[in-house]
C-alpha positions as CSV (number, residue, x, y, z in Angstrom):
1,M,85.1,114.5,149.7
2,I,87.4,115.0,146.6
3,E,90.3,113.7,145.9
4,V,92.7,114.3,143.5
5,R,95.5,111.4,141.5
6,N,98.1,112.2,139.0
7,L,95.8,114.8,137.6
8,T,97.0,116.4,134.0
9,K,95.4,118.2,131.4
10,E,97.0,118.6,127.3
11,F,95.6,121.2,125.2
12,V,97.6,120.3,121.8
13,K,97.6,123.7,118.8
14,Y,99.0,123.5,115.3
15,E,101.3,126.3,114.6
16,K,102.0,127.6,110.9
17,E,104.9,129.8,110.1
18,K,104.8,133.1,108.9
19,G,103.7,134.2,104.8
20,L,102.4,132.7,102.2
21,K,105.5,129.7,101.6
22,G,104.0,129.3,105.9
23,L,100.5,129.6,105.1
24,V,101.0,126.8,101.9
25,K,103.4,124.5,104.2
26,G,100.6,124.4,107.7
27,F,98.0,122.8,105.6
28,F,100.4,119.8,104.6
29,N,102.3,120.0,108.0
30,A,102.0,122.2,111.1
31,K,103.6,122.3,113.6
32,K,102.0,120.4,116.7
33,V,102.7,122.1,120.1
34,V,101.2,120.2,123.6
35,K,100.7,122.3,126.2
36,K,99.8,121.3,129.8
37,A,97.3,123.6,131.1
38,V,96.7,121.1,134.5
39,D,100.6,118.6,135.2
40,N,100.0,116.2,137.2
41,I,99.1,117.5,140.2
42,S,97.5,115.6,143.1
43,F,96.2,116.8,146.5
44,T,92.7,116.1,149.0
45,I,90.1,118.3,150.8
46,N,87.9,116.4,152.6
47,E,84.4,117.7,153.4
48,G,83.2,121.1,154.9
49,E,86.9,122.4,154.0
50,M,86.7,125.6,152.7
51,V,90.1,125.7,150.7
52,G,91.8,128.5,148.4
53,Y,92.8,127.2,145.1
54,I,95.3,130.6,143.1
55,G,97.7,131.5,141.0
56,A,98.2,133.4,138.1
57,N,96.3,134.0,135.2
58,G,97.2,130.9,132.7
59,A,98.2,128.4,136.7
60,G,95.8,125.7,135.9
61,K,92.9,127.3,138.6
62,S,89.9,127.0,135.7
63,T,90.8,123.9,134.1
64,T,91.7,122.2,137.1
65,I,88.0,123.7,138.4
66,K,86.4,122.7,134.8
67,M,87.8,119.0,135.7
68,L,86.2,118.6,139.2
69,T,83.3,119.3,138.0
70,G,83.1,117.5,135.0
71,I,83.0,120.0,131.7
72,L,86.6,118.5,130.0
73,T,87.5,115.4,130.8
74,P,91.4,115.5,132.3
75,T,94.5,113.5,129.6
76,S,95.8,110.9,132.5
77,G,94.8,110.6,136.3
78,E,91.5,110.9,138.4
79,V,89.4,112.7,139.6
80,R,86.8,111.5,142.3
81,I,83.7,114.4,143.8
82,D,81.9,111.7,146.5
83,G,83.2,108.8,144.8
84,I,81.9,110.3,142.0
85,I,83.9,110.4,138.8
86,P,82.5,113.1,138.0
87,Y,83.3,113.3,133.6
88,Q,82.1,110.0,133.5
89,N,78.9,110.9,136.1
90,R,78.2,114.8,134.6
91,V,74.1,114.9,135.6
92,E,74.9,113.4,139.7
93,N,77.7,115.3,140.5
94,A,75.4,118.3,138.5
95,K,73.2,117.3,141.7
96,K,76.2,116.9,144.5
97,I,77.8,120.7,143.0
98,G,77.3,124.3,143.4
99,V,78.7,126.9,140.7
100,V,79.6,130.1,140.6
101,F,81.9,131.4,137.6
102,G,83.0,135.2,137.9
103,Q,80.3,137.4,136.2
104,R,78.8,135.2,134.3
105,T,75.7,134.0,135.8
106,Q,73.1,130.8,135.8
107,L,70.0,132.6,136.0
108,W,67.4,133.6,133.4
109,W,68.2,136.4,131.8
110,D,64.3,137.8,130.9
111,L,62.8,136.3,134.0
112,P,61.7,138.0,137.4
113,L,64.5,136.4,139.9
114,S,61.7,134.5,141.5
115,E,60.5,132.4,138.4
116,S,64.6,131.7,138.2
117,F,64.2,129.6,141.7
118,L,61.2,127.7,140.8
119,I,62.9,126.5,138.0
120,L,65.9,125.5,140.0
121,K,63.1,124.1,142.9
122,E,61.8,121.4,139.9
123,I,65.2,120.8,138.5
124,Y,67.1,119.5,141.9
125,E,63.2,117.8,142.1
126,M,63.2,120.2,146.1
127,P,60.2,119.1,148.4
128,D,58.5,122.4,149.2
129,A,59.2,122.6,153.4
130,F,63.4,122.3,152.1
131,Y,62.6,124.6,149.2
132,E,61.0,127.3,151.7
133,E,63.1,126.5,154.6
134,Q,66.5,127.2,151.6
135,M,64.6,131.0,150.4
136,S,63.6,131.8,154.2
137,F,67.4,131.1,154.4
138,F,68.4,133.5,151.2
139,N,66.2,136.2,152.5
140,R,67.7,136.3,156.1
141,I,71.1,136.8,155.5
142,L,71.3,137.9,151.5
143,N,68.3,140.5,151.7
144,L,66.4,138.5,148.6
145,D,63.1,140.3,149.0
146,E,64.9,143.9,147.9
147,F,65.1,142.6,144.2
148,I,62.9,138.6,144.5
149,K,60.0,140.1,142.0
150,S,62.3,141.8,139.7
151,P,63.8,140.7,136.3
152,V,66.9,138.5,136.5
153,R,68.6,141.2,133.4
154,T,67.4,144.6,135.5
155,L,69.3,144.1,138.5
156,S,72.6,145.0,139.6
157,L,76.4,143.5,139.5
158,G,75.7,143.0,143.2
159,Q,72.3,141.9,143.6
160,R,72.7,139.6,140.9
161,M,76.3,137.8,143.3
162,R,74.3,137.9,145.8
163,A,71.4,135.7,143.3
164,D,73.5,134.1,142.3
165,I,75.5,132.6,145.1
166,A,71.8,132.0,146.5
167,A,71.0,129.7,143.2
168,S,74.2,128.1,143.4
169,L,73.5,126.9,147.7
170,L,69.5,126.6,146.9
171,H,69.9,122.2,146.4
172,N,72.9,121.9,149.4
173,P,75.3,121.6,147.2
174,K,77.9,119.5,149.1
175,V,80.5,121.1,146.9
176,L,81.0,124.7,145.8
177,Y,83.1,126.4,143.5
178,L,83.7,129.9,144.0
179,D,85.5,131.7,140.6
180,E,86.1,135.6,141.6
181,P,82.5,135.2,143.7
182,T,83.4,139.0,144.9
183,I,84.8,140.6,141.5
184,G,83.3,144.2,140.7
185,L,81.6,144.8,144.3
186,D,81.5,146.7,146.3
187,V,83.0,146.5,149.6
188,N,79.9,145.7,151.5
189,A,78.4,143.7,149.3
190,K,81.6,141.3,149.4
191,Q,81.2,141.0,153.0
192,R,77.6,139.8,152.6
193,M,78.5,137.8,149.7
194,R,81.4,136.2,152.9
195,D,78.8,135.6,155.6
196,A,76.5,134.1,153.0
197,I,79.8,131.2,151.9
198,K,80.5,130.6,155.5
199,M,76.8,130.9,156.9
200,M,76.4,128.1,154.3
201,N,79.7,126.3,155.7
202,Q,78.4,126.6,159.5
203,K,74.7,125.1,158.9
204,Y,75.5,121.9,156.3
205,N,79.2,121.6,155.8
206,T,79.3,122.4,152.3
207,T,82.8,122.4,150.9
208,V,84.5,125.3,149.8
209,I,86.9,125.0,146.7
210,L,87.4,129.5,146.1
211,T,89.5,130.4,143.0
212,T,90.4,134.7,143.4
213,H,92.9,137.2,142.8
214,D,91.2,139.6,145.6
215,L,93.8,137.5,148.8
216,D,90.9,139.0,151.2
217,D,88.6,136.7,150.1
218,I,90.6,133.6,151.3
219,A,92.4,135.3,154.7
220,E,88.5,135.7,155.8
221,L,87.1,132.2,154.3
222,C,89.7,129.5,154.2
223,N,92.3,128.1,157.1
224,R,94.4,126.3,153.7
225,I,95.5,127.1,150.3
226,L,96.8,125.3,146.3
227,I,99.7,127.9,145.0
228,I,99.3,126.3,140.9
229,D,101.7,128.1,139.2
230,N,102.8,126.4,134.6
231,G,100.0,123.9,135.9
232,K,101.9,122.5,139.1
233,V,101.2,122.9,142.3
234,I,103.9,125.0,144.2
235,Y,102.4,125.0,147.9
236,D,99.4,123.2,149.4
237,G,98.8,123.6,153.1
238,S,96.7,125.9,156.1
239,L,97.3,129.9,156.0
240,H,98.6,130.3,159.5
241,E,101.6,127.8,158.3
242,I,102.3,130.4,154.6
243,K,102.5,133.4,157.7
244,E,105.6,131.8,159.9
245,K,107.2,130.9,157.4
246,Y,106.8,133.2,154.6
247,G,105.5,136.5,156.6
248,T,108.6,138.0,157.5
249,T,107.4,141.2,157.4
250,K,105.5,143.6,159.8
251,R,103.7,146.9,159.1
252,I,103.0,149.4,161.2
253,E,101.2,153.1,160.5
254,F,100.9,156.1,162.2
255,E,98.5,158.8,162.3
256,V,101.0,162.4,163.2
257,R,99.9,164.9,163.9
258,D,103.5,166.3,162.0
259,E,103.5,167.0,158.4
260,L,105.5,164.0,156.8
261,N,108.8,164.9,155.4
262,D,112.0,162.9,153.7
263,E,114.4,163.9,156.2
264,S,112.6,163.2,159.3
265,L,112.4,159.0,157.5
266,N,115.6,158.4,157.3
267,L,115.6,154.9,159.3
268,A,117.3,152.1,157.2
269,S,120.9,154.6,159.1
270,V,119.2,154.0,162.3
271,F,118.6,150.2,162.3
272,N,121.8,149.6,160.6
273,V,119.3,147.3,157.5
274,H,119.5,147.9,153.6
275,P,116.9,150.9,152.0
276,D,115.7,148.0,150.3
277,E,114.2,146.6,153.5
278,L,112.3,149.1,154.3
279,E,108.9,150.2,152.5
280,I,108.0,153.9,154.1
281,T,104.7,155.4,152.3
282,R,103.1,158.8,154.0
283,E,100.2,160.1,153.2
284,D,99.3,163.9,154.8
285,K,99.8,162.8,158.3
286,K,100.1,159.1,158.4
287,L,102.7,157.1,158.1
288,S,103.5,153.7,156.9
289,I,106.1,151.4,157.0
290,V,107.2,147.4,156.4
291,F,109.9,145.9,157.8
292,P,112.0,143.2,158.7
293,K,110.8,141.9,161.7
294,L,113.4,139.8,162.7
295,K,116.0,142.4,162.0
296,I,114.4,144.4,163.7
297,S,111.0,144.8,166.4
298,V,107.7,146.3,166.7
299,A,108.9,147.8,170.0
300,Q,112.1,149.3,168.4
301,M,110.2,151.5,165.6
302,T,107.5,152.3,167.5
303,E,109.7,153.8,169.8
304,E,111.7,155.9,167.1
305,I,108.4,157.0,165.3
306,L,107.4,158.3,168.8
307,R,111.0,160.6,169.8
308,R,109.8,161.8,165.7
309,F,106.4,162.8,165.7
310,D,103.6,163.5,168.1
311,V,101.8,160.3,167.0
312,Q,97.7,160.2,167.6
313,D,97.7,157.1,166.9
314,I,99.2,153.4,166.1
315,S,97.6,150.0,164.3
316,I,99.9,147.3,163.5
317,F,99.4,144.4,161.1
318,D,101.2,140.8,160.0
319,A,103.0,140.7,156.9
320,D,99.3,141.3,153.7
321,I,99.1,137.7,151.7
322,E,100.3,139.4,148.2
323,R,103.6,139.6,149.3
324,I,103.7,136.1,151.0
325,V,102.3,134.3,148.1
326,A,104.9,136.7,145.5
327,R,107.7,135.7,147.5
328,I,106.5,132.2,147.2
329,Y,105.5,132.3,143.3
330,D,109.7,133.8,143.4
331,E,111.3,130.7,145.0
332,G,109.0,127.7,143.4
333,K,108.0,125.2,144.1
334,V,108.0,125.0,148.9
335,T,108.6,122.7,151.5
336,L,107.1,123.2,154.5
């Protein structure tokens, strides 16, 4: 569905020296600086895959997405979306894709939401029966009827994001690009967005590329992730593989009846590990411990805490994906 081969995007800027002399000199001989925002990346995404595309600010995520959608033309390399080169066939490509860019909307600001959907129906030349089927589907999973007659400018952020995801999927695109789709949303609104994306993927086998800083989105929606840093892909693999290779810690949360104190939590000497290998946080009667699972077993840690405290409840978690991604950034390019 998506083929990217040796894709590179360079931006040129001109730097001037400081001061009046530098300003005058810059008019005639400014220093040319070439910045590679995307540096010779290649990957393939199959139809129906949901892929997380993550990286720090300035890593090259947005530039990549803009080339995939046809907004930018690569300096070199090639992109094909369902056989189409997007920046050469923008109109044809636009019919095959849907895009949600964070807090920027594709809806008509002063019109009722229902009118925006009718305009999109005409733009995409959707048959009446299919349009009604789609609207019924999105009303069911996103509760659009609650605000369908309201002008877009009066909608809350959560309502507008629900409307935007429906608008981007209305014409049943083959590929959906999501750039920070849950930014600024509360927990309930985020879950509605995720449910809508999952249901559309299941119903129509829609291919999804998700860029986000909310790694809970990645964990819930994507089985595969691409990590980009300084314009280069440093990891491409499944979420399971990355957790197996880099998820070297466990986290246990205890709820205890006793008040917690520093003396009762001196665990490093007990397990003969460096204090930096344990991350212990406490709040009132709640205790969270992150520890190296290859050196300390869950049973050992649990037994020690049960020996020290009157425990009411226990929850066990794998390594947070945030920690895993941070470790990959520290180590650079990864091969599995």
